[in-house]
C-alpha positions in Angstrom: -84.2 52.1 21.0 -84.8 51.6 24.5 -86.8 48.6 23.4 -83.9 47.0 22.4 -81.6 47.4 25.6 -84.5 46.4 27.5 -84.2 42.8 26.0 -80.8 42.9 27.1 -81.3 43.9 30.8 -82.2 40.5 31.9 -79.0 38.7 30.6 -77.1 41.7 32.2 -78.6 41.1 35.4 -78.3 37.4 35.1 -74.4 38.0 34.9 -74.0 40.6 37.6 -76.1 38.6 40.2 -74.4 35.5 39.3 -73.1 34.5 42.7 -70.3 31.2 41.1 -70.6 29.0 38.3 -70.0 25.5 39.4 -69.0 23.6 35.9 -66.9 20.9 37.9 -66.6 18.8 41.2 -63.6 20.1 43.2 -62.8 16.4 43.2 -61.4 16.5 39.9 -58.2 15.5 38.4 -56.1 15.8 35.3 -54.9 12.7 33.6 -51.4 13.8 31.5 -51.3 11.1 28.6 -48.2 10.8 26.3 -48.3 8.8 22.9 -44.6 7.6 22.4 -44.0 5.8 19.1 -40.8 4.1 18.1 -39.4 4.0 14.5 -42.1 3.3 12.3 -42.5 6.5 9.8 -39.9 8.1 11.9 -38.3 10.8 9.4 -36.0 12.6 11.6 -32.4 12.2 11.1 -31.4 14.5 14.2 -34.0 13.7 16.4 -34.0 9.9 18.4 -38.4 8.6 19.1 -37.0 9.2 23.1 -36.3 13.0 23.0 -39.7 14.0 22.8 -40.7 11.9 25.8 -37.7 12.6 27.9 -38.1 16.5 27.3 -42.0 15.9 28.4 -40.6 13.7 31.4 -38.7 17.1 32.4 -41.9 19.4 32.0 -44.0 16.7 34.2 -41.2 16.6 36.7 -41.4 20.2 37.3 -44.9 20.6 37.8 -45.7 17.3 39.8 -47.8 15.7 37.6 -48.2 12.1 36.9 -48.1 10.6 33.5 -49.4 8.0 31.5 -47.0 7.4 28.4 -48.7 5.0 26.2 -46.6 2.8 24.2 -46.8 1.6 20.2 -45.7 -1.9 19.5 -42.8 -0.6 17.5 -41.9 1.5 21.0 -42.0 -1.2 23.0 -40.0 -3.6 20.2 -37.2 -1.2 20.8 -34.7 -2.0 23.1 -33.4 1.4 24.1 -37.1 2.6 24.5 -38.5 -0.3 26.2 -35.4 0.0 28.7 -35.8 3.7 29.6 -39.6 3.1 29.9 -38.5 0.0 32.5 -35.9 2.5 34.2 -38.6 5.4 34.8 -40.9 2.5 36.3 -38.6 1.3 38.7 -37.5 4.6 40.0 -40.6 6.8 39.5 -44.3 5.8 41.1 -45.9 8.8 39.1 -45.4 7.3 35.8 -47.5 5.0 34.3 -47.6 2.6 31.4 -50.4 2.2 28.5 -50.9 0.6 25.3 -50.8 2.8 22.4 -52.6 0.7 19.8 -52.0 2.1 16.8 -51.0 0.0 13.5 -47.5 -0.3 11.7 -45.7 -1.8 9.7 -43.7 -3.7 12.1 -46.9 -5.0 14.4 -48.4 -6.3 11.0 -45.2 -8.0 10.1 -45.2 -9.4 13.3 -49.2 -10.5 13.5 -48.2 -12.2 10.0 -50.8 -10.1 8.0 -50.1 -7.8 4.9 -50.2 -4.0 5.5 -52.7 -2.1 3.5 -51.4 0.1 0.7 -51.6 4.0 1.3 -49.8 7.5 1.0 -48.5 7.6 4.6 -48.0 5.7 7.6 -51.0 7.4 9.2 -53.5 7.0 6.4 -56.9 6.0 7.7 -57.2 2.4 6.8 -53.7 1.9 7.7 -53.1 3.1 11.3 -56.8 2.0 12.8 -57.9 -1.3 13.4 -61.2 -0.6 10.7 -58.7 -1.0 8.3 -58.2 -4.5 8.6 -60.4 -7.7 8.6 -61.9 -8.8 11.9 -59.8 -11.6 11.8 -56.9 -9.3 11.3 -58.1 -7.0 14.1 -57.8 -10.3 16.7 -54.0 -10.9 15.2 -53.1 -7.5 15.7 -54.2 -7.0 18.9 -53.0 -10.4 20.4 -49.6 -9.3 18.8 -49.4 -6.5 20.4 -51.2 -7.2 23.8 -48.8 -10.2 24.5 -45.4 -8.1 23.8 -46.4 -6.1 26.8 -46.0 -7.7 29.5 -42.4 -9.0 28.2 -41.8 -5.2 28.9 -43.3 -4.8 32.4 -46.7 -5.5 33.6 -48.4 -3.5 35.8 -52.0 -4.1 37.2 -53.1 -0.3 36.7 -52.0 -0.6 32.5 -53.8 1.9 30.4 -54.8 1.1 26.9 -55.8 3.7 23.8 -56.8 3.3 20.8 -58.5 5.1 18.1 -61.3 4.1 16.4 -61.5 0.4 18.4 -64.7 -1.2 16.6 -66.4 -3.3 18.9 -65.4 -6.8 18.0 -61.9 -5.5 18.7 -63.0 -4.2 22.2 -65.0 -7.6 23.3 -62.1 -9.2 22.4 -59.9 -7.6 24.3 -62.5 -8.0 27.3 -62.7 -11.4 26.7 -59.5 -12.9 25.8 -57.2 -10.7 27.3 -58.2 -10.9 31.4 -54.7 -9.6 32.8 -56.2 -6.0 31.6 -58.1 -3.7 33.5 
């Protein structure tokens, strides 16, 4: 019994004598990013896609945290949603705009390519760029990025895409020079 306790003694002393943990630097920060989706795939009849961002804005305003709003293509193309964010960015300098590259039926339609078969809008072969050919990926990225300056352009634009292939990333960097 004593031998077993002897093995635990170094661990016990480590926790007793430790002065502190330095897991992060004191000058770290938090970035709150909220995806904003439009009506593609929206099934709730008693809610509008803008209801959740309005609630999140209210909560973020209380805490004083800056927020980056990541707009999906269908949100950018929706007049009500884009007007809300244009006004928000003009009146509140702690809010930032970002691009949320989730593939939707309206984006594929605007890009002139076919939307793949799948069970839901969130099937991996539909929502990620990896479900499309390289030529179609370029068309999708082009179509979406061209729609952004029409809404609002700010130099600190963020871009979020889940599972962006290397070709798509290189295309975005080389072709869309106005993006950071």
